[in-house]
TIKEKOL-720998 format. One line per field, with one value per residue (C-alpha): x, y, z; residue number from 1. Coordinates in nm, 3 decimals. Example, Ala and Ser with C-alpha at 12.3 -4.5 7.8 and 13.67 -1.06 7.14 Angstrom:
<recs>
c1: c(1.230,1.367)
c2: c(-0.450,-0.106)
c3: c(0.780,0.714)
zami: c(1,2)
</recs>
This chain:
<recs>
c1: c(-3.552,-3.580,-3.371,-3.358,-3.625,-3.511,-3.508,-3.272,-3.019,-2.760,-2.733,-2.403,-2.175,-2.140,-2.512,-2.566,-2.298,-2.492,-2.734,-3.081,-3.418,-3.708,-4.055,-4.313,-4.687,-5.024,-5.134,-5.239,-5.087,-4.898,-4.542,-4.490,-4.644,-4.398,-4.111,-4.228,-4.314,-3.978,-3.724,-3.893,-4.085,-4.409,-4.707,-4.904,-5.218,-5.049,-4.985,-5.361,-5.261,-4.976,-5.033,-5.015,-4.663,-4.645,-4.284,-3.991,-3.872,-3.500,-3.369,-3.023,-3.063,-2.735,-2.642,-2.325,-2.418,-2.450,-2.744,-2.611,-2.843,-3.084,-3.460,-3.677,-4.047,-4.203,-4.544,-4.805,-4.839,-4.473,-4.452,-4.131,-4.271,-4.168,-3.802,-3.875,-3.989,-3.743,-3.378,-3.429,-3.056,-3.011,-3.309,-3.241,-2.878,-2.735,-2.706,-3.016,-3.365,-3.699,-4.006,-4.345,-4.630,-4.967,-5.269,-5.415,-5.753,-5.793,-5.829,-5.473,-5.517,-5.432,-5.132,-5.018,-5.027,-4.812,-4.575,-4.520,-4.422,-4.204,-4.021,-3.976,-3.818,-3.595,-3.480,-3.387,-3.165,-3.022,-3.055,-2.881,-3.152,-3.343,-3.713,-3.944,-4.326,-4.495,-4.857,-4.941,-5.238,-5.294,-5.418,-5.769,-5.759,-5.817,-5.513,-5.641,-5.727,-5.377,-5.209,-5.460,-5.380,-5.010,-5.027,-5.237,-5.009,-4.694,-4.839,-5.001,-4.690,-4.453,-4.653,-4.702,-4.337,-4.259,-4.510,-4.307,-3.991,-3.850,-3.740,-3.462,-3.624,-3.670,-3.964,-3.964,-4.318,-4.377,-4.717,-4.686,-4.870,-4.756,-4.971,-4.756,-4.387,-4.430,-4.324,-3.991,-3.917,-3.981,-3.761,-3.494,-3.489,-3.460,-3.175,-2.983,-2.954,-2.766,-2.518,-2.192,-2.060,-2.385,-2.221,-1.941,-2.185,-2.414,-2.125,-2.006,-2.349,-2.391,-2.047,-2.142,-2.477,-2.335,-2.045,-2.267,-2.569,-2.788,-3.103,-3.136,-2.929,-3.008,-2.795,-3.030,-3.009,-3.168,-3.334,-3.522,-3.553,-3.420,-3.208,-2.902,-2.811,-2.895,-2.775,-2.888,-3.160,-3.521,-3.680,-3.999,-4.230,-4.343,-3.998,-3.882,-4.168,-4.063,-3.710,-3.836,-4.037,-3.733,-3.526,-3.798,-3.804,-3.430,-3.393,-3.664,-3.504,-3.162,-3.280,-3.431,-3.168,-2.857,-2.557,-2.529,-2.514,-2.857,-2.715,-2.572,-2.807,-2.844,-2.569,-2.776,-2.734,-2.372,-2.140,-2.313,-2.657,-2.823,-3.157,-3.273,-3.636,-3.748,-4.030,-4.292,-4.193,-3.860,-3.669,-3.471,-3.436,-3.086,-2.975,-2.627,-2.496,-2.253,-2.225,-2.466,-2.640,-2.630,-2.738,-2.729,-3.045,-3.029,-3.303,-3.160,-3.327,-3.324,-3.084,-2.828,-2.848,-2.696,-2.366,-2.397,-2.027,-1.943,-2.208,-2.073,-1.715,-1.815,-2.014,-1.712,-1.528,-1.824,-1.871,-1.502,-1.526,-1.842,-1.681,-1.368,-1.580,-1.743,-1.404,-1.265,-1.566,-1.508,-1.142,-1.227,-1.476,-1.223,-0.967,-1.231,-1.309,-0.941,-0.867,-1.167,-1.024,-0.680,-0.827,-1.021,-0.711,-0.512,-0.791,-0.766,-0.393,-0.432,-0.685,-0.467,-0.167,-0.380,-0.507,-0.322)
c2: c(2.496,2.654,2.700,2.416,2.413,2.509,2.143,2.058,2.323,2.279,2.592,2.762,2.828,3.191,3.226,3.503,3.713,3.727,4.016,3.939,4.001,3.994,3.943,4.084,4.158,4.052,3.696,3.599,3.908,3.678,3.659,3.282,3.290,3.557,3.356,3.041,3.203,3.406,3.155,2.813,2.871,2.757,2.824,3.111,2.909,2.644,2.900,2.862,2.536,2.685,2.643,2.946,3.020,2.970,3.024,3.207,3.021,3.095,3.006,3.061,3.198,3.130,3.084,3.115,3.483,3.780,3.639,3.576,3.636,3.500,3.533,3.515,3.444,3.571,3.480,3.745,3.755,3.846,4.224,4.260,4.544,4.388,4.380,4.159,3.887,3.925,4.002,4.309,4.368,4.019,4.041,4.384,4.438,4.290,4.435,4.387,4.478,4.471,4.409,4.481,4.320,4.480,4.306,4.548,4.370,4.417,4.693,4.842,5.045,4.757,4.667,5.031,5.029,4.710,4.865,5.175,4.952,4.733,5.001,5.221,4.937,4.834,5.185,5.255,4.937,4.968,5.296,5.134,4.878,4.920,4.970,4.835,4.819,4.568,4.670,4.318,4.135,4.431,4.213,4.295,4.639,4.930,5.139,5.456,5.286,5.140,5.475,5.614,5.340,5.376,5.744,5.684,5.423,5.626,5.944,5.769,5.551,5.850,6.072,5.806,5.741,6.107,6.118,5.825,6.036,5.871,6.134,5.989,5.669,5.637,5.422,5.246,5.147,4.872,4.747,4.370,4.057,3.702,3.663,3.882,4.017,4.299,4.077,3.985,4.356,4.465,4.203,4.295,4.647,4.519,4.276,4.531,4.739,4.445,4.392,4.549,4.555,4.711,5.052,4.881,4.648,4.935,5.129,4.829,4.773,5.136,5.139,4.815,4.973,5.295,5.137,4.871,5.062,4.869,5.033,4.846,4.577,4.358,4.123,3.844,3.576,3.306,3.096,3.380,3.616,3.886,4.128,4.206,4.526,4.734,5.030,5.385,5.379,5.374,5.028,4.964,4.706,4.550,4.495,4.359,4.103,3.994,3.947,3.729,3.518,3.480,3.345,3.084,2.964,2.953,2.754,2.505,2.443,2.420,2.166,1.951,1.979,2.083,1.844,1.911,1.677,1.594,1.595,1.942,2.249,2.461,2.246,2.257,2.635,2.680,2.909,2.821,2.910,3.215,3.329,3.580,3.706,3.963,4.174,4.341,4.670,4.677,4.571,4.263,4.060,3.914,3.683,3.553,3.333,3.477,3.158,2.881,3.129,3.463,3.588,3.922,4.018,4.316,4.510,4.640,4.822,4.636,4.896,4.867,4.487,4.498,4.560,4.224,4.156,4.457,4.362,4.006,4.131,4.385,4.120,3.894,4.164,4.235,3.860,3.825,4.137,4.004,3.675,3.851,4.039,3.719,3.543,3.848,3.828,3.454,3.508,3.781,3.564,3.288,3.533,3.637,3.280,3.196,3.500,3.401,3.049,3.185,3.398,3.106,2.891,3.161,3.202,2.819,2.844,3.124,2.921,2.608,2.817,2.911,2.565,2.373)
c3: c(0.179,0.529,0.830,1.078,1.344,1.695,1.810,1.521,1.603,1.878,2.096,2.018,2.311,2.217,2.138,2.394,2.228,1.894,1.801,1.925,1.766,2.017,1.890,2.130,2.125,2.252,2.214,1.864,1.710,1.459,1.609,1.567,1.222,1.113,1.227,1.053,0.720,0.697,0.833,0.767,0.445,0.607,0.370,0.525,0.535,0.763,1.032,1.127,1.298,1.517,1.887,2.116,2.242,2.630,2.689,2.517,2.215,2.138,1.797,1.638,1.290,1.105,0.744,0.548,0.458,0.688,0.874,1.223,1.509,1.768,1.748,2.060,2.022,2.333,2.473,2.470,2.846,2.883,2.862,3.076,3.277,3.612,3.692,3.981,3.752,3.459,3.428,3.203,3.173,3.021,2.797,2.660,2.727,2.410,2.058,1.854,1.768,1.950,1.712,1.865,1.661,1.655,1.509,1.259,1.263,1.644,1.885,1.908,2.226,2.465,2.237,2.252,2.635,2.640,2.372,2.588,2.904,2.703,2.518,2.818,3.012,2.709,2.631,2.993,2.985,2.635,2.428,2.127,2.057,1.730,1.806,1.540,1.511,1.276,1.199,1.104,0.927,0.693,0.405,0.330,0.495,0.242,0.157,0.306,0.634,0.638,0.617,0.880,1.121,1.065,1.143,1.455,1.600,1.527,1.680,1.991,2.063,2.028,2.255,2.526,2.528,2.573,2.863,3.017,2.995,2.681,2.437,2.225,2.105,1.727,1.617,1.276,1.165,0.905,0.751,0.713,0.612,0.577,0.261,0.056,0.045,0.294,0.589,0.402,0.317,0.676,0.813,0.559,0.702,1.047,0.973,0.783,1.102,1.255,0.975,1.068,0.697,0.572,0.471,0.284,0.107,0.013,-0.129,-0.319,-0.474,-0.560,-0.745,-0.924,-1.027,-1.145,-1.347,-1.500,-1.603,-1.356,-1.243,-0.912,-0.736,-0.425,-0.229,-0.101,0.155,-0.059,0.216,0.390,0.088,0.316,0.118,0.316,0.126,-0.179,-0.373,-0.300,-0.562,-0.438,-0.371,-0.562,-0.386,-0.713,-0.841,-0.497,-0.506,-0.867,-0.731,-0.444,-0.689,-0.912,-0.622,-0.549,-0.919,-0.943,-0.622,-0.728,-1.059,-0.909,-0.667,-0.941,-1.215,-1.029,-0.966,-0.596,-0.292,-0.162,0.192,0.162,0.185,-0.131,-0.306,-0.617,-0.618,-0.726,-0.923,-1.242,-1.117,-1.268,-1.408,-1.671,-1.699,-1.956,-1.847,-2.070,-1.923,-2.112,-1.804,-1.735,-1.403,-1.380,-1.101,-1.027,-0.745,-0.489,-0.285,-0.171,0.056,-0.127,-0.467,-0.648,-0.830,-1.077,-1.239,-1.586,-1.875,-2.210,-2.358,-2.078,-2.081,-2.419,-2.230,-2.052,-2.101,-1.886,-1.629,-1.594,-1.569,-1.290,-1.125,-1.098,-0.911,-0.694,-0.613,-0.500,-0.279,-0.102,-0.042,0.089,0.345,0.460,0.488,0.686,0.920,0.975,1.055,1.296,1.474,1.502,1.646,1.902,2.001,2.020,2.240,2.464,2.485,2.587,2.855,2.991,2.994,3.172,3.427,3.496,3.545,3.780,3.974,3.989,4.131,4.419,4.502,4.767)
zami: c(1,2,3,4,5,6,7,8,9,10,11,12,13,14,15,16,17,18,19,20,21,22,23,24,25,26,27,28,29,30,31,32,33,34,35,36,37,38,39,40,41,42,43,44,45,46,47,48,49,50,51,52,53,54,55,56,57,58,59,60,61,62,63,64,65,66,67,68,69,70,71,72,73,74,75,76,77,78,79,80,81,82,83,84,85,86,87,88,89,90,91,92,93,94,95,96,97,98,99,100,101,102,103,104,105,106,107,108,109,110,111,112,113,114,115,116,117,118,119,120,121,122,123,124,125,126,127,128,129,130,131,132,133,134,135,136,137,138,139,140,141,142,143,144,145,146,147,148,149,150,151,152,153,154,155,156,157,158,159,160,161,162,163,164,165,166,167,168,169,170,171,172,173,174,175,176,177,178,179,180,181,182,183,184,185,186,187,188,189,190,191,192,193,194,195,196,197,198,199,200,201,202,203,204,205,206,207,208,209,210,211,212,213,214,215,216,217,218,219,220,221,222,223,224,225,226,227,228,229,230,231,232,233,234,235,236,237,238,239,240,241,242,243,244,245,246,247,248,249,250,251,252,253,254,255,256,257,258,259,260,261,262,263,264,265,266,267,268,269,270,271,272,273,274,275,276,277,278,279,280,281,282,283,284,285,286,287,288,289,290,291,292,293,294,295,296,297,298,299,300,301,302,303,304,305,306,307,308,309,310,311,312,313,314,315,316,317,318,319,320,321,322,323,324,325,326,327,328,329,330,331,332,333,334,335,336,337,338,339,340,341,342,343,344,345,346,347,348,349,350,351,352,353,354,355,356)
</recs>
């Protein structure tokens, strides 16, 4: 299961009003591979056959969960440093995030120069953008070299931005690879910054965790394996990877044995879908469906899982509250669209009154 390809998705009329994630970086840094692996479930090995991106590819990433944004895959030759060639207000002026991808297996100095130009222009246009750096293709690099490279890029980028007169920009650095779960975790942290209901969801998950004896809880978008929100407890990479693997197994089994409609996406994953895995570390992974696009995955100690009745009862309340937030967001969006339609109609009336 994957999001439709750009050619399969009609461009929404209000597409430009959605949050925007810009993927930038030098040629062959891995931008297109990241998009294909995260949002189209392309096997990492198949990305070797992807053609070089020669023009901006815009895609509307939309599901029935909290994932609602555009993603722009920008060619490596486009660094948006010349306002005479690019409409920088249009490119950077909307709410969203700018992800600059640096190939960790290549000389990063040229990439850092381009990063400085792009981030300087973007910050001068829109100080509310989220500025992210993916140090990509870190698979195969020793752990001590990863950390050294991360420190070097953070220090160099920050100092060069200060020299360019940019002092209030906050950089977030992520070590990523398409061959493990680091790319999904990094994208999760970016997307969370664009979710307006994030603080409410985090508070709800924390209350659920505290009242149910749950050690860790995630709210996942099941297609992309991006976690929309989590409780306040620290995220352990190994457990996050196990949660992602659990989602893959659950979806595969649901598609084979579920009673859903073959023509409806994720229909095999329904209100009866769930999974339980006991680990040899005296912990339990427990997955429950929220809707066809969302799942809650809990990490629970064996001792606390004996209170499964309490956990299931509290989950029922949590599930209803999450779906209530989704419904409220949909109604708010309809109200905005209706208001815009009324304004357009009034504008047409005013115009007709002035026509002889």
